[in-house]
C-alpha positions as CSV (number, residue, x, y, z in Angstrom):
1,M,15.0,2.6,-25.9
2,P,16.9,5.5,-24.3
3,K,20.6,6.0,-25.0
4,E,23.0,4.2,-22.6
5,S,25.7,6.9,-22.8
6,I,26.0,10.5,-24.2
7,I,28.5,13.3,-24.2
8,A,27.2,16.7,-23.2
9,E,28.7,20.1,-23.3
10,G,28.3,23.3,-21.3
11,K,30.1,26.5,-20.2
12,T,30.7,24.9,-16.7
13,T,30.7,21.3,-15.5
14,N,27.3,21.7,-13.8
15,E,25.8,23.1,-16.9
16,A,27.2,20.3,-19.0
17,I,25.8,17.7,-16.6
18,E,22.4,19.3,-16.5
19,N,22.3,19.4,-20.3
20,G,23.1,15.7,-20.4
21,L,20.4,14.9,-17.8
22,K,17.8,16.7,-19.7
23,E,18.7,14.9,-22.9
24,L,18.5,11.5,-21.2
25,K,15.5,12.6,-19.2
26,V,16.8,11.1,-15.9
27,S,18.0,12.3,-12.5
28,K,21.6,12.7,-11.5
29,N,21.6,9.6,-9.2
30,M,20.7,7.4,-12.3
31,V,23.9,8.0,-14.2
32,D,27.7,7.7,-13.8
33,I,29.5,11.0,-14.7
34,K,32.9,11.3,-16.3
35,I,34.4,14.8,-16.9
36,L,36.2,14.7,-20.3
37,E,37.2,18.4,-20.4
38,N,37.4,20.5,-17.2
39,E,37.0,24.3,-17.4
40,D,39.9,24.7,-15.0
41,K,42.4,23.0,-17.3
42,R,42.8,25.6,-20.1
43,S,46.0,26.2,-21.9
44,F,47.4,29.6,-22.8
45,F,46.6,29.0,-26.5
46,S,42.9,28.2,-25.8
47,I,42.3,31.1,-23.4
48,L,40.6,33.2,-26.1
49,A,38.4,30.4,-27.3
50,P,34.8,29.9,-26.1
51,R,34.8,27.9,-22.9
52,V,33.4,24.4,-23.4
53,V,33.2,21.6,-20.8
54,K,32.5,18.1,-22.0
55,V,31.1,15.3,-19.7
56,E,30.1,11.7,-20.4
57,L,26.9,10.5,-18.8
58,T,26.3,6.8,-18.7
59,L,23.1,5.2,-17.4
60,K,23.8,2.9,-14.4
61,E,23.3,-0.8,-14.8
62,N,19.8,-2.2,-14.4
63,I,18.4,1.3,-14.1
64,H,15.5,0.4,-16.4
65,E,14.6,-2.4,-14.0
66,K,14.1,0.2,-11.2
67,A,11.7,2.3,-13.2
68,P,8.1,2.0,-12.0
69,I,6.1,-0.5,-14.0
70,K,2.9,1.0,-15.3
71,K,0.0,-1.4,-14.9
72,E,-1.9,-2.0,-18.1
73,R,-5.7,-1.6,-18.0
74,K,-7.2,-5.0,-18.8
75,P,-10.4,-5.0,-20.8
76,V,-13.3,-7.1,-19.6
77,T,-16.5,-8.4,-21.2
78,Q,-19.6,-6.2,-21.7
79,E,-21.6,-8.7,-19.7
80,A,-19.3,-8.4,-16.7
81,I,-19.5,-4.6,-16.8
82,L,-23.3,-4.6,-17.0
83,Q,-23.5,-7.0,-14.0
84,A,-21.2,-4.7,-12.1
85,E,-23.3,-1.7,-13.0
86,N,-26.4,-3.4,-11.9
87,N,-24.8,-4.4,-8.5
88,V,-23.7,-0.8,-7.9
89,N,-27.1,0.6,-8.9
90,V,-29.0,-1.6,-6.4
91,F,-26.5,-0.6,-3.6
92,L,-26.4,3.1,-4.3
93,K,-30.1,3.6,-4.6
94,Q,-30.6,2.1,-1.1
95,F,-27.6,3.9,0.4
96,L,-28.2,7.4,-1.0
97,E,-32.0,7.3,-0.1
98,K,-30.9,7.4,3.5
99,M,-28.7,10.5,2.8
100,G,-31.5,12.7,1.4
101,N,-32.9,13.8,-1.9
102,D,-30.1,16.2,-2.7
103,I,-27.5,13.6,-3.7
104,T,-27.5,12.1,-7.2
105,Y,-25.1,9.8,-9.1
106,K,-24.3,8.6,-12.6
107,I,-22.3,5.6,-13.8
108,N,-19.9,5.9,-16.8
109,K,-18.6,2.7,-18.4
110,D,-15.6,1.9,-20.5
111,E,-14.0,-1.4,-21.7
112,C,-12.2,-1.9,-18.3
113,G,-14.9,-1.0,-15.8
114,I,-17.0,1.7,-14.4
115,E,-16.7,5.2,-12.9
116,V,-19.3,6.4,-10.3
117,I,-19.8,10.2,-10.1
118,I,-21.7,11.4,-7.0
119,E,-23.0,15.0,-6.9
120,G,-25.3,17.2,-4.9
121,K,-25.4,19.7,-2.0
122,E,-24.9,17.1,0.6
123,A,-22.4,15.0,-1.3
124,G,-19.5,16.8,0.2
125,N,-20.2,15.0,3.5
126,L,-19.1,11.8,1.8
127,I,-15.6,13.0,1.0
128,G,-14.2,13.2,4.5
129,Y,-10.9,14.6,5.7
130,R,-8.4,14.5,2.8
131,G,-10.8,12.1,1.0
132,E,-10.7,9.3,3.6
133,T,-14.4,8.7,3.4
134,L,-14.3,8.9,-0.4
135,Y,-11.6,6.2,-0.7
136,A,-13.4,4.0,1.8
137,M,-16.5,4.3,-0.4
138,Q,-14.5,3.4,-3.4
139,S,-13.4,0.2,-1.7
140,I,-16.9,-0.7,-0.7
141,I,-18.4,0.0,-4.1
142,S,-15.6,-1.9,-5.8
143,A,-16.4,-4.9,-3.6
144,V,-20.1,-4.5,-4.4
145,A,-19.4,-4.3,-8.2
146,N,-17.2,-7.4,-8.1
147,K,-19.6,-9.5,-6.1
148,N,-20.0,-12.9,-7.8
149,A,-17.9,-11.6,-10.8
150,T,-15.8,-13.9,-12.9
151,E,-13.7,-11.0,-14.1
152,K,-12.0,-8.2,-12.2
153,I,-13.9,-5.0,-12.7
154,R,-12.0,-1.7,-12.2
155,V,-14.1,0.8,-10.2
156,L,-13.4,4.5,-9.7
157,V,-15.5,6.8,-7.5
158,D,-15.4,10.6,-7.5
159,I,-17.5,13.1,-5.5
160,E,-18.0,16.7,-6.6
161,N,-14.9,16.5,-8.8
162,Y,-12.8,16.1,-5.7
163,K,-10.0,14.0,-7.2
164,E,-9.2,16.5,-9.9
165,K,-9.2,19.4,-7.5
166,R,-7.0,17.5,-5.0
167,E,-4.6,16.5,-7.7
168,K,-4.1,20.1,-8.8
169,A,-3.7,21.2,-5.2
170,L,-1.0,18.5,-4.6
171,E,0.9,19.4,-7.7
172,D,1.0,23.1,-6.7
173,L,2.0,22.0,-3.1
174,A,4.9,19.9,-4.5
175,I,6.3,22.7,-6.6
176,K,6.0,25.2,-3.8
177,L,7.7,22.9,-1.2
178,S,10.5,22.0,-3.7
179,K,11.4,25.7,-4.0
180,T,11.4,25.9,-0.2
181,V,13.8,23.0,0.0
182,E,16.1,24.5,-2.7
183,R,16.1,27.8,-0.8
184,T,16.6,26.5,2.8
185,K,18.7,23.4,1.9
186,K,16.6,21.4,4.4
187,P,14.3,18.5,3.7
188,I,10.5,18.7,4.2
189,T,8.3,15.8,5.4
190,L,4.7,16.0,4.3
191,E,1.7,14.8,6.3
192,P,0.6,11.2,5.9
193,M,-1.1,10.6,2.5
194,Q,-2.9,7.9,0.5
195,A,-0.7,6.0,-1.9
196,Y,-2.6,7.7,-4.8
197,E,-1.7,11.2,-3.4
198,R,1.9,10.3,-2.7
199,K,2.2,9.2,-6.3
200,I,1.1,12.7,-7.5
201,I,3.9,14.3,-5.4
202,H,6.5,11.8,-6.8
203,T,5.4,12.3,-10.4
204,T,5.3,16.1,-10.2
205,L,8.9,16.2,-9.0
206,Q,10.4,13.2,-10.7
207,D,12.2,15.3,-13.4
208,S,13.6,17.9,-11.0
209,L,17.3,18.3,-11.2
210,K,17.6,19.8,-7.7
211,V,15.3,17.8,-5.4
212,K,14.3,14.2,-4.9
213,T,11.3,12.5,-3.2
214,E,11.0,9.3,-1.2
215,S,8.3,7.7,1.0
216,I,9.0,6.7,4.6
217,G,7.0,5.0,7.4
218,E,4.3,2.4,7.4
219,E,0.7,2.5,6.2
220,P,-1.5,4.3,7.0
221,R,1.1,6.9,8.3
222,R,3.3,6.7,5.2
223,R,4.7,10.1,4.2
224,V,6.7,11.8,1.4
225,V,10.0,13.5,2.1
226,I,11.3,16.1,-0.3
227,S,15.0,16.8,-0.1
228,L,18.0,18.1,-2.1
229,K,19.7,15.7,-4.5
């Protein structure tokens, strides 16, 4: 359980606040700040002493309730996973036969569901712009896997390692744009993204002390805005 209140020090008020935020691992809008010792109020007798500013940072009420809730992965029975695997095998063999002989797939299983990995020279055609076709395929394959199922099977689909490459690209983009926002002092609105991709931007910048992120608009045109705190 994180501390509710701490006292932080620094050579300036801003430095003291930043030190406190780092210790609490929260952003500035999540705390109430009280300056205990201001660098401007120094007596004649303390002028030669090292400058120290003290601030008290207190977590705002109900702040923990606002934190995103991480969904727990729920294990399912081996029989349910095997049934899902069989359903997907039947579907993909018929579907990929029409795409040509250069596309192959494999199915990995764990205690919560299955992961379908599609590869091949022509597999890139199944990704689509910004992964739109890939995510549509994931929805379809998930429906196929869960047909007549008594338990909810988690299904993930990836093509030519697209998701990992896209995640790295979005992380780099988030960092680059955050620096632009810091430099220009102007917010930047990104292009519409899938919820999964917006989450990557939010997560990458969630610990930034200088910029914040928020999502605006309605699906499927929902966007992320990066702006100064």
